[in-house]
C-alpha positions, 0 to 999 in steps of 0.5 A: 450372689453374683450369679443371681444378680446377672440372671436378674439383669439378664431377665430385665434386659429381655423384658425391657429392651423390646419395649425400648426398641418399640419406643425408639422406633415409634419415635422415629416413625412419628418423626418421620410422619411429622417431618414433612408436615413440619417442613411444609409449615417451616419452609414457607415461614423461612421464605416469608422471613427472608422476604421471598414470595413462594409461589410453588412448593412441594415436599417430595420425600423427607426423613430424619436428616434430609429431604427433597423438595420440588419443584419450587417456584418464586415469583411469576412470569419471566422474572420467576425463579424455578428449581427442579429439586432442592435437597435439604440436610438437617437434624431434628434439632436444627429443624426445631430451631428453624435451620437446616445444615445444607441446601443443594439446588438442582436445575435452578433457572432464572432470567436476565436481559441487556437492552439499550445499555441496561442490565437487568436481573428480575430475580433481584426484584424477589429479594429484599433490599437492605434497610436503614436503621433510621440513622442513615446506616445500612443494616448488615445481612440478616442471619440466613437459616442454612450453613451452605448452598450448592447449585448444580446444573443450573441455567441463567437465560439471558437476552442480549439486544434481542438475542437469546443466550443460555448460560449454564452455571454451577456455584457454592454459597457460604452465608455468614456476616458476608455471603461468599460464593465461587462457581463456574459459568459456561456461556456457549461452552466457554468456561469462566471462573467466579469468586465473590462476596456479598457483604456486609450488606446485600448491596455490597458486591465484590467479584473476581472473574477468570478465564483461559483460552476463551474462544472469541468466535463463540460470541460473534453474533453478540459483538459489534464486529465478528472476531476470532481467537482466544483470550485469557482474562482476569477481572476483579471489582467492587460495587454498591448495587445501590450506587453502581456509578462509583464501582471500582475494579481492574481488568486484564486481557491477553488475546492470542491468535486474534483475527481482526480482519473485520476491522480491516486489521490483521495482526502479525503472526504470533502477535499478542494483544495485551490490555490492562484497565482500571475502573474508578469514579465511573472512568476506565483507564487503560493501556495496551502493550506494543502489538505488531500489525501486518495489515493494512500496513506493517506497523506496531501500535502501542497505547501507553494511556487511555480513559473511557467513561460514559461521556468521554474517551481519550487515548494516546497512541504511538504508531511505528512502521515503515521505518518511522514513528508517529505519536498521536491522540484521540479524544471524543466527548458526548454532546449535550444536545442529546442527539447521540452524537460525539465530538471527535478529534484525532491527531497524529504528528511527527515534526522530524524528517521521516524516511518511509520504507515503502516497497521498492522505494524510500519516501522522504517526508519533511515532518507530517501531521494528520488530524480529523475532527467532526461528529460521530455516533454508532453507525454514522459520522461526519468528519473533516480530515486534514494532513500535510507536510513541509516537503516530500521526496523520492531520493532514488528517482531524484524527485522532490516537492515543497509543501503538501496539503489535503483537506477531505470531508468524509461521512458515513453512511457513505453518500453518492457524492459528498462535499469536495475537498482540496489537495495541493502539492507545490514545487515538484522537481525531478533531478533539480528540474522544476516540474510544476505544481499540482492542485486537485479536488478530491470527493468522497463517492460512496467508499471511494475517493474520486480525484480531478485536478491539473498539473501546471508544469514549467517544462513546457510553456503553458502546459496543463496536464489534467488528471483524474482517478479513484481510490478505495477507502476499504481496500488498498486500491488506487488508480490515477490517469492523465492525458494531454491532447494536441499540445502545440510546441511553438518557437517559445519552447527552449529544449535547453530547459530539459537538457543543456546539450540542446541549447540553441535547438528550436523544436516545434510540433504537436505533443500528446501524452497519457499515463497513470498509476495503479496500486492494488493487490499486485503492488504499484503499477505505472505507465506513460506514453508521449507522442510527437507529431509533425515535428520540426527541429532547427540547430546551429541557427538554421544551418541544421534542420529536420522536418516531418519528425514523428516520435513515440515513447511508452514506459511501463514504469514511471518510477524507474523511467524505462520504456517498452521495446521498439519505441519509434523516432522517424523523420522526413528530412535532415539537412546540414549544409549540403548533407541531406538525410531522408526517411529516417527511422530509429527503433529504440528502448530506454532501459533502466539506469538510463541506458538506451538500446538502439534496436535499429536505425536507418535513413536514405542518403545519397540515393541509397540507404544507410542502416546500423545494427543494434548498439547501446548507449550507456551513461558516462561511457566515453567510447562507442563503436557503430558500423553503418551499413551502406547500400546503393549510394550514388557516387555523384551525390556523395562527392557533391554532399561532401563538397569534394566535387560536382559529379554526374552519372549512375555509379552506386556504391555499397559497403561498411563504414565503421564509426567511433565516437571517443572522448567527444570526437567522431572517427571513421576507421577503414570505411569501405564502399565499392560498386557492384561487382560486374556492373560498370557505368559512367561517371562525370566529375567536375570542379576539381580545379582546386586540387589542380591549382594546389600543384605548381605548373610544369611538375609531373604531379601537376600533369597527373592531376590534370590528366585525372581531371580530364579523365573523370570528366566522362569516365567509363568504369569497371569498378569504383571504390572509396575508402574513408578514414580520419586522420587527425581532425580531417576526413581522408577520402580515397577515390579509386576508379578503374576503367577508361576515358569515354574519349581521347584525352589531350595528353601525350607521354614525354619520356624526358618529362617522365609523365603526361603533358597536355597538348594543344592545337592539332596534336592528337591526344592519347586513347587510354584503354585501361586506367586506374585513377586514385584521388585523395580528398582531405576535408576538415570534419568541422566543415561537416555541420552535422558532425558538430551537432551530433558530438554536442548532443552525445556529450 
């Protein structure tokens, strides 16, 4: 019986199964044929239910569980939304219920714009806004007929201030009571991640944005100034699209390798700019961590707190650099006049004593304040800058000053010549010596500042030093020059005001000077030159005079006060009592640390010439040794000018006079002058009576002196020699002469007397054929007036 039952079942299976298969295949075929038509009716209905205006729509392929639709276009014109393809998955049951499982959008493309500070997304105009229920409450998002939307290979076409930017993006959207979405946008190949939620109404948007190593240079043409470097950023916020003014959010950015040279700023190597901000009630509150700057000046900038709104900007900052720190504040507020201008106020201040570490020097400021007030707008500004300090100083150079004040009007676009401002610097001193006061006018000329002013100095009576200069506001470039022509030094000038050692000195002549300071790429450069023409000098109440003085001093660096080589001082004549020096010339160089190198010195004296080799004068040194080289000095003038005797004749001497200055005293050490070998001559010396009268009569010593006196009245010499030494406070001069008297002398030798005695009457004297005379002269150095003045000036 069981076998018979199996046969029946098998028979019925063969008979019924083909019909069942045919029925299923027929239903599938019917559904395949039915589905495209159904979708063509269903999709417009769904779009209509969602409030979308469907302008173009075509079902390319449809099956039991999926369909490809495209192209699709919503809306018209620039605000249209187009899709290359829409891939839909579903089941027949879900289609019957008016729903699909998922939607994949390929090649989605729509537009946005940012013009005049307003962002516009035209596609939003295609979407329905949330409706009120009549009681003031906003309805939640209506149910959407799909479970998931995937967007691929899509583009947002943006126009930013007239510039076109295409932004590729991908996204995934999950609808529900709130619409969740996530995706990636790639503006100019820079990747940003987005995550957000729309809900509980279409106006409620929460968004998170994050990006790593975003290259800033890709957006050069969109930024106010070109920037380079990379940025890590993270932002999140919430906004009610119907009330965007009350959006809230936070924004963090970290800039690495930022190139801010377009702003005139260069960051230190490896510097990172970290900015944190929060948005609430229409105001952004922000801060910036400490960041190191390399240009325009090495410094560190910190912004502990700031705020920005549509109508106001406020920021506190701290700037540290060059060994000092300044705290300050920036405030700006939009004017109500509606002319686009903002009232701007900027202040930086430190009331304490500041030591600014400038290259190669330290600048001391007794407090400092910097402020700027005025109006500004994009592309224009009109402000007044004020700054000042209670005092300044350059300790290493001994320079100080009293209060400094600057008022400077500035304008942009830069005018050819703006309203002038003022600068003043009072009580300038150098090593406690008063230099004077500075007043000047300063004016903006394009992107430069032009100076013109006067230094009124107390160094010389009534001296005014005019100066002028230019500074660039766009680069580290400044140049200031000064010049004085033909300032007359009169007897009213007291050189003791410059140096106490010049007390009692009267200096006259014509003075000129010029110089300047230049700041540029090579640092600080300075130079100065001073010239004295047709000068005269009087010391010791007229006992010492110098006339025909011409002097020059040129320094390549004012701040270290040194001179160029081969500076010149010359004089026509120096007279001290009977001593007369003429045609003097000195070549010198003022070295750093105050030492003076006398490269060469010389003058004419006693019919010949005296010179010296190079020697150095060092501050605080108590001993110097100089050798004077004498050439062709006339003996007669030497004896006369030193007050030793009156002489005539052609005897000329040459040699060396070693001179030592030690502890305020001058001494001569084994000085030696001699006549030219093989060249004899005649000398005639008078006025030796004082030497004879000092010896008692009737003594051999007196007889020898009388013989010497008569011999040198007219003496034919073979050679003449002078030795000079200092003994105590006296100059000991030893005169040695070898030769014979020109005639017979009234002296005879007396054996019993042991020497020569004068004879009178008809007694014939002696004819000396070979005679050597040695005469010593001792002269107190204080009698030489020039000696006293030289030692005083050296000290």
